[in-house]
N, C-alpha and C positions, 0 to 999 in steps of 0.2 A: 800258570804260573797259578798256586791253590787260592780255594777259596773254604780254605775253613779258617773257621774262628780266633784266635791268637788264643788266649789266655792265660793268665799268671795268677797262680794261686798262692794269698798270704795268711798264714794264720799260725800263730805261736805251741798250739797242739799237735802234735805232726800224725797224729791217731785218725786227728778229726781232719784237718790234714788231706792226710793220706785217702782219706775216705769222700773226701770233692772232689781229691783227683781221681780216681780210680772211675765218679759217677760220669764227670764231664768226660773224663778221658778213653769213656764209654762209645762214646755217642760219633758218628762218621763226621759230622761238620765242625768238630771240635778237637784243638792242639793244644796243649798243656804246656809253653815255652818253658815255665818257671817256677820256681817256690821258693819265696820265703818264708821266715819266723818272726820279724820284728819289723817296725815300722820301717825304719831306715833300712831294713835290704829289701822291704818291698820299691822304696821310691827308687833306690839303687839300683834294679834287677831292672824295675818299669823304663829307667830313664836308659837302662842300657839296653830290652829286648822289643822296648817298642809294642807291648803286647796291643791287641782288640781292648783287652778287657781284662781289668784284676778283680779277682772277688777276695775282699778284703775283712776283713779282721775288727772288730771297734776297738774289742781291746788287752789290742799287742802291745810288750814291753819299745822302750827304743820310741816315744814320740808316740806310739798309740794309728790305732785307725783315723780317727776323724782328723790329724796335723800329719797324717802321711795320704790324705783322700785329699788336703789343700793346696800341697806339694806335688802331688801330682797332678792336679786339674791346672796347677799354674807353671807347670814346665811340657807337661805332659798333653794339651785338652781335649789330642783326640783321644787319647787314652779315655772309654766310659771306666765307671767306679761302680763294682757292683757289694754296699758291706752287707754281709753276711754273721749276725750278732746273736746272743743270747737276751739283749737289751728289745723292751716293750716299751722303753722310758720317752716320752715326744719329743721332750729338748734334748737327748741325744739325737731322734729322729731328723728332726730341723735347723740340728745346728748340720751333721754332717751334708744332708743334702744342701746348706747354705755354701757348706764348703766344696762344693763342688760333686758330690753324687749324685749318682741316678738311679741309683738304685736301695733295698732296703729289706732285706728277706732273714726273715728268724733263723736262727737253727731247731733244729729237727724237721725243716721242711722237707719233702720227700723226695730221692731222685731230681722226680720229672717235677718237681714245681721249683727247682732249683735251675735245670735244664731250661723251663721254659722262662725263668725270670734275666739267663745269662742271654739269652736269641732274644730278650726284650728287648735289654737295657743296651745292647749289643746294637739293635735298629737304632739307637738314639727314644728309644721312650725311658721314661720315668716311671718303676713299679717301684711301688709299695707291699707287700707282705697283704691281702686283700683283710683277714682278719682284722689284723694288727690297723689298718685304715681306716674302717669301717669303727674298729674302738675309738681312736683318736678321731675321729669327725663327730660323732657322734658325744665322747668329752668335752667338746669345743663347744658344739652347740648345744647341751643340758647344763653349760655352766648356770647356775644364777644372773639374772637381768639385775643389776642393782637399779634401784628406785635411784636419781640424783635426788629429791626432797631432803634424803637421808643422808647425804653428804650435805644438806647444808647445818652452818649454824643455828643457836636460840635464837640469838640477835639476826641474823641477813631471814632469819623464820617469820619472825614478828613484820620485817619491814615490810615481807611479800605480802603477810597479810595486812596491812592494811593502801598496799599501791594496790592489789587486788580491789579492793575496797575503791577507789578509786583518789586516794589519796595522791597530792603534789610532795613531792620529794620534801617542801617545806616543810609542810605540813605533818608530811611523816616523823622531820628533825623535831617543830617546837611539841609532838605525842612525845617521841620516844630521849625525847632532850639532848638530839645530835646537831650539828653541822649540819646544814643542805648537804655541803659540800661531802662528808664522811657518810651522809648516805648515798649520797649518787656515786663514792665508793663501794659502798655494799653494792651495790645494786650494779654493779658493775656483775664482782663476783657472781650473785644469783643468773646473769642472762650468761656468764657462761657455765656454770654448772646445771643448770639445765639449758643448755645446747637451743638457744631462742635466741632471736638477734633487736628486741625491742622490747620494755617494760609492760607497752600491752599485750604479747604472746606470754611474757611472764604472770600475768592479771589471768588471765584465759587460763594455762595451763596450771596453776592453783587454782581458780577454782573451778575447773574439772577435776582435780586434783581431790578438793574437797568433800567434793562429792561423791566422787565414785568410795572413798573413805569413809561417808557418813555412816 
């Protein structure tokens, strides 16, 4: 019984597909069992040939790489999918991983990089081009944190200020000409927006916020 890794290559650009096939087939432990030019053909050949791994282009016609990945994952769960694409878009990466792909590599990768990714994914690992993974992680962690106090409406801010002064809902309502029930409703919204559980926590948070911004 052969221990060679059986691979199907799917890409709608013949010259690029030929280059991938050449790079992978030059390795003694990798065997190319088929080639596909679109999403539907990739799914059909995967079902017929049952390869260990499919190298799949994201932007193919007839279904595309995401739909092909989803169908392959559903019908052939033992077959790993490695996406090989030009897209550096975070949404594409997350969507295709959610669809069932185990790897995401950018076109332009050197042959040894692709071979390494193929072997890693075939062993059950999740592989994403390191530079892309680092860039997306930086983008996700450096996104501006929204100040919850900026989400409060002017009326909610007025009510919170009075609560922070120690006023009861009735006293707040009397000062702002609101029913006590209405004040309670506003305070429920305030607690949710500030992610706190009680009016005491909200008052303390408001006092600290005022000190930090004074």
